[in-house]
N, C-alpha and C positions, 0 to 999 in steps of 0.2 A: 841458887836454885837457875831448875833451866825449863826455861818455856816453847816448850819447839807446838810451833803453827805449822798445821796440816788443812790440810779436802782431802775429799774426795770430786771434786772437779771445780776445772780451774772456770777463772771470772768470779766467783764469789767475794773475793779482801781479803785474800790471806794473806799476802803484801802486806796492805799498808793495814790491817790493821793487825801483823806482828812488826811495822816501820811504827804505828801511829804506843804500842807497848813499849817500846826501844826509851821513844822517844820520853816516857812519860815519870820511867820510871828513873831517868838523867836527869832529873825534872824535879824528883827530891835527891837530889844528892848522893846518891848508886849512882859507883861506875859502872857501867850494863857497855854490857859486848851484842851489835848483833849482824846475826850468822847471813848467811843471804847462802843459798843453796839452791838459785830460781838463774840468778843475776839478775832481776828484776828492782834491789831498795837505792845503788846509784841517780841514777835516773830518778827511782819514786823519792829521796832523796833531797830532788836538784841538784846534786851533784854533774860536777859537769861530763856531757855525754861524748865517751869516746871514747874522752881524756886518757884512759888509761889502760888502751884494751885486751893487755899481754901482761896486765899486773897482775904478780902471786896472791896465788886467798888460800881455804879450803882446800880445793879440791889438792895442788901440791903438794899443801902441806903433808897427805894423806897415805896419797902417788909416791913419795919419796920413802915411804920406805923406813927403818929402825934404821938409812941414812943421816938418816938430821934429827937435831938435838931436838927435844919437847918443847924445849920451853923456845926453840928457836918460833914458833909461831907468834911469839907476843913483835915483834917483827912486823906480820902484815898486815897488822892493826891502821888502819887509819882515825885516826883525829877526825869528828863528822861535824860537831857541839860542848859546850861541857860537861865534863864525863859520861861522851858515847863516845864510842872506836863502832867501827860497819868492819866485820870477817868479811871481804870483798869472796867469792865461787872460786877465781883464780880463772885457771888455764886447759885445768883439769877434771873431765866429777870431779865430785868428789866419793865417787860411786861407782865404781863401773860394771852394768852389766856382771855377765863369767865372769869375771878375771879370778884368774884357780884362785889370789889370796884373794878370793872375797871376805873371806869369817874375818883377816885379818885386819883389812881395812876396816871392815865394818867396827871393827873395838880399835881402833887409834880413833874415828873420827870421834866416838864417845869421850876416847882420852883426851881430844882437846877440846870436847864441852868440858870436860871434868875440868880438868886445866881450866879454863880459861873465868870457869864459873867458882874459880875462887878469889877476884881480883874480887865482884857483885856479881847481882841476874844478870846471865845470858838467858838472849831472846834467836826464836835460830828459824826464821824461814825458810819452812821444807816444802811447798808448794804440795804437791800430788801423793812427798812420798813414794815415792814408789817400791823401792826395796826396804819399803816398812821399820826404817828403825825404831819411833816412834818404840813399835815392842822391845828392846837392845833398852830402853831409859830402868832407871833408876822409881824404885813407888818414890823417892823423891820428886822426883825430877816433875815436868804438867806437858804433860804431849797433853794438846789441847785442838777437837776440830774443830771450822772454820764454813755453817754451814747457811745457806740462804732459805728461806722458808718456802724452798720450792717443790713441787711435786718432785724431778727427778732427782736431784740431787738427796733427799728421799731414796732415797726408790735403789740408789743408788749408796747411800751409804747401806742399806739394810744385807748391801752384794757385798758391803765391803768388810776388810776386821777388822773391828777400833783400835784401841780402845775411847768411849764411845763421854767416857767418866764425864770431864769438860767438854764443853761446848761457847759456841759463843756465833750468835744468831744475828746474820745482819736484814734486820725486816723487813721489807720495802712494802710500798703503800697497794692497794688493792690486793695482793693473796688473802686466801679467805687459811692458811692453815698458822695456827700460832701458837706459842711457846710451849703449855701444852701438848701439842701436836709437833712434835718434831720430841721434847724427851720422851713423850710414850714411841715413836717410833726406830731412836734411837739407843734409848735405854738411857739418861744421861741424866746423874744425876745430878747438875752445876748448866745450867745456857746462862751467860750472861745477856743482853742484847747492846744488839746496836744500831739505832735509826738510821737508816739507803735518809743520806744524804743530796743535795745538788752541789750544798758545800764545796765536803769531801771525793769531791770527784775534779772541782776547781781545783780547791789547795795541790793534788797531784799534778796541774799541770798545767799552774804557773814553780812548780816546784819549791812551794812553804811549807810541807809537811814539820819541817822543821822549828821553821824560827814563829812559827801562826797553827797550831795543830785548830784545828772545825768546832770546835763546838759537841756534834757526840761520840767525837775521837777522843775525848775531854776528859766524859763523862762517864763514856762505861766503866763497869763495876771489870780492873783486870782478876785476874786465875789468880784462889787463895792458897 
């Protein structure tokens, strides 16, 4: 299983939802890998900021091409908690926008995710997914768009290619848009709700996401 979290707009909570999903899957005694394509996960998970600024990650493995063994990616994994491993973004971007071998890079990135998924669930924090790699994933995998009940976010979603079959909606108090409005706007068949809660922000600031997941992130239904 590969759960690919992405969004059309920054600041909606994609990284937080991805981290929470990985923590919950690991708590179910499932060997879970969190793949960070944005660079935010070490700080979000409460790891020492800047402790390994030059540590290689998924980007380095992809950039190495066929010159590195496929199973070498396992040596890049860091243990975060029992059952939870992190694969950092690395010192090089996982995909270069105008690389001559861009197609090969896309294939290698998907290959890396599929190899990691043999051991257990893989959760990807893809951020804005600028290269739309979500379209390369097999039908058995799960691209999930994270949105807020915000007119600007929905407007941008309608101008950005999906898929939007699965959506996680961060519901903010006082917003006029509801789940049915979001589902209708993007054509989502499944919308999971996460209530906005200041305890989530406090947990991120304190670095306690792994040790003490806030209630709203413990309750939302994981992508099926």
